[in-house]
All heavy atoms as TSV, in Angstrom:
chain	resi	resn	atom	element	x	y	z
A	1	MET	N	N	95.233	121.057	101.671
A	1	MET	CA	C	96.406	120.470	101.057
A	1	MET	C	C	96.979	121.487	100.049
A	1	MET	O	O	96.260	122.007	99.236
A	1	MET	CB	C	96.019	119.166	100.330
A	1	MET	CG	C	97.178	118.499	99.646
A	1	MET	SD	S	96.773	116.946	98.752
A	1	MET	CE	C	96.326	115.892	100.097
A	2	THR	N	N	98.289	121.648	100.149
A	2	THR	CA	C	98.929	122.597	99.229
A	2	THR	C	C	99.069	121.981	97.855
A	2	THR	O	O	99.097	120.744	97.715
A	2	THR	CB	C	100.320	122.993	99.740
A	2	THR	OG1	O	101.146	121.843	99.719
A	2	THR	CG2	C	100.259	123.598	101.136
A	3	PRO	N	N	99.111	122.827	96.822
A	3	PRO	CA	C	99.270	122.270	95.454
A	3	PRO	C	C	100.551	121.425	95.325
A	3	PRO	O	O	100.546	120.382	94.653
A	3	PRO	CB	C	99.356	123.505	94.574
A	3	PRO	CG	C	98.615	124.555	95.322
A	3	PRO	CD	C	98.886	124.253	96.789
A	4	ASP	N	N	101.645	121.853	95.957
A	4	ASP	CA	C	102.892	121.062	95.886
A	4	ASP	C	C	102.723	119.682	96.478
A	4	ASP	O	O	103.172	118.688	95.929
A	4	ASP	CB	C	104.034	121.791	96.621
A	4	ASP	CG	C	104.482	123.035	95.899
A	4	ASP	OD1	O	104.213	123.152	94.682
A	4	ASP	OD2	O	105.116	123.885	96.543
A	5	ARG	N	N	102.038	119.623	97.632
A	5	ARG	CA	C	101.798	118.317	98.286
A	5	ARG	C	C	100.910	117.430	97.419
A	5	ARG	O	O	101.107	116.251	97.296
A	5	ARG	CB	C	101.219	118.545	99.671
A	5	ARG	CG	C	101.145	117.256	100.470
A	5	ARG	CD	C	100.644	117.477	101.846
A	5	ARG	NE	N	101.671	118.126	102.635
A	5	ARG	CZ	C	101.486	118.600	103.867
A	5	ARG	NH1	N	100.321	118.528	104.424
A	5	ARG	NH2	N	102.462	119.183	104.512
A	6	PHE	N	N	99.894	118.063	96.852
A	6	PHE	CA	C	98.952	117.324	95.990
A	6	PHE	C	C	99.691	116.705	94.805
A	6	PHE	O	O	99.503	115.517	94.514
A	6	PHE	CB	C	97.822	118.252	95.502
A	6	PHE	CG	C	96.927	117.597	94.508
A	6	PHE	CD1	C	95.953	116.717	94.917
A	6	PHE	CD2	C	97.059	117.883	93.151
A	6	PHE	CE1	C	95.122	116.102	94.012
A	6	PHE	CE2	C	96.234	117.266	92.223
A	6	PHE	CZ	C	95.271	116.380	92.647
A	7	PHE	N	N	100.497	117.494	94.115
A	7	PHE	CA	C	101.201	116.986	92.956
A	7	PHE	C	C	102.247	115.921	93.325
A	7	PHE	O	O	102.447	114.958	92.595
A	7	PHE	CB	C	101.830	118.118	92.134
A	7	PHE	CG	C	100.820	118.908	91.376
A	7	PHE	CD1	C	100.591	120.235	91.672
A	7	PHE	CD2	C	100.024	118.290	90.390
A	7	PHE	CE1	C	99.627	120.956	90.992
A	7	PHE	CE2	C	99.048	119.026	89.704
A	7	PHE	CZ	C	98.842	120.355	89.999
A	8	ALA	N	N	102.912	116.097	94.460
A	8	ALA	CA	C	103.860	115.081	94.931
A	8	ALA	C	C	103.133	113.782	95.197
A	8	ALA	O	O	103.620	112.698	94.835
A	8	ALA	CB	C	104.563	115.584	96.192
A	9	LEU	N	N	101.954	113.861	95.789
A	9	LEU	CA	C	101.153	112.683	96.069
A	9	LEU	C	C	100.731	111.998	94.781
A	9	LEU	O	O	100.845	110.776	94.635
A	9	LEU	CB	C	99.910	113.069	96.898
A	9	LEU	CG	C	98.912	111.987	97.188
A	9	LEU	CD1	C	99.522	110.915	98.054
A	9	LEU	CD2	C	97.704	112.593	97.872
A	10	MET	N	N	100.259	112.783	93.823
A	10	MET	CA	C	99.840	112.208	92.548
A	10	MET	C	C	100.989	111.552	91.797
A	10	MET	O	O	100.834	110.454	91.247
A	10	MET	CB	C	99.199	113.294	91.674
A	10	MET	CG	C	97.882	113.847	92.210
A	10	MET	SD	S	96.664	112.566	92.590
A	10	MET	CE	C	96.325	111.967	90.965
A	11	LEU	N	N	102.151	112.173	91.785
A	11	LEU	CA	C	103.316	111.559	91.134
A	11	LEU	C	C	103.723	110.275	91.770
A	11	LEU	O	O	104.069	109.292	91.080
A	11	LEU	CB	C	104.481	112.551	91.127
A	11	LEU	CG	C	104.369	113.741	90.183
A	11	LEU	CD1	C	105.494	114.729	90.429
A	11	LEU	CD2	C	104.345	113.283	88.729
A	12	LEU	N	N	103.706	110.241	93.087
A	12	LEU	CA	C	104.079	109.017	93.798
A	12	LEU	C	C	103.085	107.894	93.509
A	12	LEU	O	O	103.487	106.778	93.246
A	12	LEU	CB	C	104.139	109.296	95.303
A	12	LEU	CG	C	104.616	108.164	96.199
A	12	LEU	CD1	C	106.018	107.747	95.789
A	12	LEU	CD2	C	104.574	108.560	97.645
A	13	LEU	N	N	101.804	108.207	93.523
A	13	LEU	CA	C	100.775	107.190	93.261
A	13	LEU	C	C	100.849	106.674	91.811
A	13	LEU	O	O	100.617	105.505	91.567
A	13	LEU	CB	C	99.397	107.732	93.561
A	13	LEU	CG	C	99.090	107.988	95.046
A	13	LEU	CD1	C	97.774	108.728	95.193
A	13	LEU	CD2	C	99.096	106.696	95.816
A	14	GLU	N	N	101.147	107.566	90.868
A	14	GLU	CA	C	101.202	107.146	89.471
A	14	GLU	C	C	102.463	106.362	89.140
A	14	GLU	O	O	102.468	105.591	88.200
A	14	GLU	CB	C	101.102	108.382	88.564
A	14	GLU	CG	C	99.748	108.987	88.512
A	14	GLU	CD	C	99.661	110.206	87.599
A	14	GLU	OE1	O	100.712	110.685	87.155
A	14	GLU	OE2	O	98.554	110.648	87.309
A	15	SER	N	N	103.528	106.548	89.904
A	15	SER	CA	C	104.783	105.974	89.552
A	15	SER	C	C	104.953	104.534	90.045
A	15	SER	O	O	105.883	103.836	89.617
A	15	SER	CB	C	105.944	106.816	90.121
A	15	SER	OG	O	105.973	106.782	91.529
A	16	ARG	N	N	104.064	104.092	90.918
A	16	ARG	CA	C	104.213	102.755	91.503
A	16	ARG	C	C	102.870	102.025	91.488
A	16	ARG	O	O	101.807	102.641	91.495
A	16	ARG	CB	C	104.727	102.868	92.918
A	16	ARG	CG	C	106.111	103.516	92.939
A	16	ARG	CD	C	106.630	103.766	94.299
A	16	ARG	NE	N	106.689	102.573	95.130
A	16	ARG	CZ	C	107.037	102.598	96.360
A	16	ARG	NH1	N	107.342	103.710	96.952
A	16	ARG	NH2	N	107.072	101.476	97.067
A	17	ASP	N	N	102.960	100.716	91.459
A	17	ASP	CA	C	101.739	99.890	91.500
A	17	ASP	C	C	101.091	99.894	92.883
A	17	ASP	O	O	99.878	99.854	92.977
A	17	ASP	CB	C	102.041	98.449	91.113
A	17	ASP	CG	C	102.396	98.318	89.656
A	17	ASP	OD1	O	101.967	99.160	88.844
A	17	ASP	OD2	O	103.139	97.361	89.310
A	18	ALA	N	N	101.927	99.948	93.934
A	18	ALA	CA	C	101.388	99.921	95.306
A	18	ALA	C	C	102.243	100.809	96.173
A	18	ALA	O	O	103.454	100.854	96.047
A	18	ALA	CB	C	101.394	98.499	95.844
A	19	VAL	N	N	101.582	101.543	97.035
A	19	VAL	CA	C	102.276	102.446	97.972
A	19	VAL	C	C	101.585	102.275	99.343
A	19	VAL	O	O	100.366	102.324	99.431
A	19	VAL	CB	C	102.173	103.915	97.523
A	19	VAL	CG1	C	102.924	104.836	98.472
A	19	VAL	CG2	C	102.659	104.090	96.110
A	20	THR	N	N	102.394	102.105	100.369
A	20	THR	CA	C	101.818	102.007	101.695
A	20	THR	C	C	101.509	103.391	102.250
A	20	THR	O	O	102.084	104.404	101.801
A	20	THR	CB	C	102.784	101.289	102.666
A	20	THR	OG1	O	103.931	102.100	102.872
A	20	THR	CG2	C	103.165	99.924	102.157
A	21	THR	N	N	100.652	103.441	103.234
A	21	THR	CA	C	100.343	104.724	103.873
A	21	THR	C	C	101.591	105.298	104.562
A	21	THR	O	O	101.780	106.511	104.594
A	21	THR	CB	C	99.186	104.589	104.876
A	21	THR	OG1	O	99.502	103.558	105.817
A	21	THR	CG2	C	97.892	104.299	104.154
A	22	GLN	N	N	102.463	104.423	105.077
A	22	GLN	CA	C	103.683	104.900	105.693
A	22	GLN	C	C	104.580	105.586	104.675
A	22	GLN	O	O	105.174	106.609	104.941
A	22	GLN	CB	C	104.400	103.758	106.378
A	22	GLN	CG	C	105.672	104.192	107.102
A	22	GLN	CD	C	105.392	105.181	108.212
A	22	GLN	OE1	O	104.620	104.906	109.090
A	22	GLN	NE2	N	106.042	106.323	108.162
A	23	GLU	N	N	104.678	104.982	103.486
A	23	GLU	CA	C	105.489	105.578	102.441
A	23	GLU	C	C	104.931	106.937	102.001
A	23	GLU	O	O	105.679	107.905	101.765
A	23	GLU	CB	C	105.588	104.648	101.221
A	23	GLU	CG	C	106.387	103.400	101.493
A	23	GLU	CD	C	106.293	102.405	100.365
A	23	GLU	OE1	O	105.192	102.202	99.803
A	23	GLU	OE2	O	107.302	101.787	100.059
A	24	LEU	N	N	103.625	107.021	101.898
A	24	LEU	CA	C	102.996	108.302	101.530
A	24	LEU	C	C	103.253	109.374	102.564
A	24	LEU	O	O	103.621	110.481	102.260
A	24	LEU	CB	C	101.470	108.115	101.344
A	24	LEU	CG	C	101.019	107.276	100.166
A	24	LEU	CD1	C	99.504	107.083	100.219
A	24	LEU	CD2	C	101.425	107.917	98.869
A	25	ALA	N	N	103.091	109.010	103.826
A	25	ALA	CA	C	103.308	109.964	104.903
A	25	ALA	C	C	104.752	110.456	104.923
A	25	ALA	O	O	105.008	111.656	105.070
A	25	ALA	CB	C	102.920	109.323	106.253
A	26	SER	N	N	105.670	109.526	104.760
A	26	SER	CA	C	107.085	109.898	104.752
A	26	SER	C	C	107.415	110.809	103.584
A	26	SER	O	O	108.144	111.790	103.720
A	26	SER	CB	C	107.964	108.668	104.732
A	26	SER	OG	O	107.828	107.909	105.878
A	27	ALA	N	N	106.919	110.488	102.412
A	27	ALA	CA	C	107.189	111.280	101.225
A	27	ALA	C	C	106.641	112.713	101.326
A	27	ALA	O	O	107.215	113.639	100.829
A	27	ALA	CB	C	106.613	110.579	99.981
A	28	LEU	N	N	105.516	112.822	102.025
A	28	LEU	CA	C	104.878	114.137	102.136
A	28	LEU	C	C	105.309	114.896	103.423
A	28	LEU	O	O	104.906	116.034	103.604
A	28	LEU	CB	C	103.346	113.978	102.133
A	28	LEU	CG	C	102.780	113.390	100.823
A	28	LEU	CD1	C	101.288	113.159	100.954
A	28	LEU	CD2	C	103.109	114.304	99.659
A	29	GLY	N	N	106.037	114.212	104.283
A	29	GLY	CA	C	106.495	114.879	105.517
A	29	GLY	C	C	105.371	115.135	106.499
A	29	GLY	O	O	105.377	116.126	107.195
A	30	VAL	N	N	104.417	114.198	106.577
A	30	VAL	CA	C	103.302	114.307	107.516
A	30	VAL	C	C	103.250	113.058	108.363
A	30	VAL	O	O	103.920	112.066	108.085
A	30	VAL	CB	C	101.945	114.518	106.789
A	30	VAL	CG1	C	101.956	115.803	105.977
A	30	VAL	CG2	C	101.637	113.345	105.888
A	31	SER	N	N	102.452	113.100	109.412
A	31	SER	CA	C	102.313	111.917	110.257
A	31	SER	C	C	101.460	110.892	109.561
A	31	SER	O	O	100.687	111.192	108.640
A	31	SER	CB	C	101.642	112.306	111.589
A	31	SER	OG	O	100.285	112.663	111.376
A	32	LEU	N	N	101.571	109.646	110.002
A	32	LEU	CA	C	100.795	108.589	109.400
A	32	LEU	C	C	99.302	108.838	109.606
A	32	LEU	O	O	98.500	108.606	108.726
A	32	LEU	CB	C	101.188	107.245	110.044
A	32	LEU	CG	C	100.537	105.990	109.504
A	32	LEU	CD1	C	100.784	105.852	108.006
A	32	LEU	CD2	C	101.027	104.789	110.255
A	33	ARG	N	N	98.958	109.389	110.726
A	33	ARG	CA	C	97.546	109.674	111.007
A	33	ARG	C	C	96.947	110.746	110.080
A	33	ARG	O	O	95.809	110.677	109.706
A	33	ARG	CB	C	97.375	110.090	112.451
A	33	ARG	CG	C	95.951	110.224	112.857
A	33	ARG	CD	C	95.829	110.382	114.347
A	33	ARG	NE	N	94.437	110.260	114.673
A	33	ARG	CZ	C	93.990	109.792	115.811
A	33	ARG	NH1	N	94.803	109.395	116.717
A	33	ARG	NH2	N	92.693	109.702	116.021
A	34	THR	N	N	97.779	111.705	109.693
A	34	THR	CA	C	97.336	112.754	108.763
A	34	THR	C	C	96.976	112.145	107.395
A	34	THR	O	O	96.025	112.502	106.817
A	34	THR	CB	C	98.432	113.819	108.592
A	34	THR	OG1	O	98.677	114.381	109.850
A	34	THR	CG2	C	98.012	114.890	107.614
């Protein structure tokens, strides 16, 4: 995982109470399975 992707993930998780895996995948530009 690249540092940019890691920090994007952390910001998204911290900014909301709940995040679906689909939302995470879309925000990071990866497949749902990844």
